[in-house]
C-alpha positions in Angstrom: 4.3 26.1 2.0 2.5 25.0 5.2 1.1 21.9 3.5 4.6 20.9 2.4 6.0 21.4 5.9 3.2 19.3 7.4 3.9 16.6 4.8 7.6 16.6 5.5 7.1 16.4 9.3 4.5 13.6 8.9 6.8 11.7 6.5 9.7 11.9 8.9 7.7 10.8 11.9 6.1 7.9 10.0 9.4 6.8 8.5 11.1 6.9 11.9 8.3 4.8 13.5 8.4 2.3 10.6 12.1 1.8 10.8 12.0 1.5 14.6 9.3 -1.1 14.6 10.5 -3.0 11.5 11.9 -6.1 13.3 9.1 -6.3 15.8 5.8 -6.0 14.0 6.1 -4.7 10.5 8.4 -7.3 8.9 6.4 -10.3 10.2 3.1 -8.6 9.1 4.4 -7.9 5.6 5.9 -11.4 5.3 2.5 -12.9 6.2 0.5 -10.7 3.8 2.8 -10.5 0.7 2.9 -13.3 -1.9 6.1 -15.3 -2.0 7.2 -13.6 -5.3 7.3 -10.2 -3.6 9.3 -11.4 -0.6 13.1 -11.3 -0.8 15.9 -12.6 1.4 17.4 -9.1 1.7 16.5 -6.4 4.2 13.5 -4.7 2.6 12.9 -2.1 5.3 14.5 0.6 3.1 12.0 0.0 0.4 8.8 -0.6 2.4 9.3 2.0 5.1 9.6 5.0 2.8 6.6 3.7 0.7 4.5 3.4 3.9 5.7 6.9 5.0 4.8 8.5 1.7 1.3 7.0 1.7 0.8 7.9 5.4 2.0 11.5 5.0 -0.2 12.0 1.9 -3.2 10.5 3.7 -2.6 13.0 6.5 -2.3 16.0 4.2 -4.9 15.1 1.5 -7.3 12.5 3.1 -10.2 13.2 0.7 -8.1 12.6 -2.4 -6.7 9.4 -1.0 -10.1 8.1 -0.1 -11.4 8.9 -3.6 -8.4 7.2 -5.1 -9.0 4.1 -3.0 -12.7 4.0 -3.9 -11.9 4.3 -7.6 -9.2 1.6 -7.3 -11.7 -0.7 -5.5 -14.3 -0.1 -8.2 -11.9 -0.8 -11.0 -10.7 -4.0 -9.3 -14.3 -5.1 -8.6 -15.3 -4.5 -12.3 -12.2 -6.3 -13.5 -13.0 -9.3 -11.3 -16.6 -9.3 -12.4 -15.6 -9.2 -16.1 -13.1 -12.1 -15.6 -15.6 -14.2 -13.8 -18.2 -13.4 -16.5 -15.7 -14.4 -19.2 -14.7 -17.6 -17.5 -18.3 -18.7 -17.1 -18.9 -18.3 -20.8 -15.7 -20.0 -22.0 -15.7 -23.8 -22.6 -12.4 -25.1 -21.2 -12.8 -28.6 -22.8 
């Protein structure tokens, strides 16, 4: 029960901070980092702010699990990139 309460408090605080700083720093940062296909003309703060708040609260409550997940994702991406590069080097495009 305590972990749930800590998660809810962290979620609320992070969500409040994300919504408050959306126009100043968060929106220009995401617009610069996201590909054009993921950007929209509408106000995306009600999509990105809860997503950031969930990730932040989970990282506060369960940091080891989040780090292990990030490490596994990085290894899978690295292996996928390596396999694609290996396949492309062996394929004749002409």
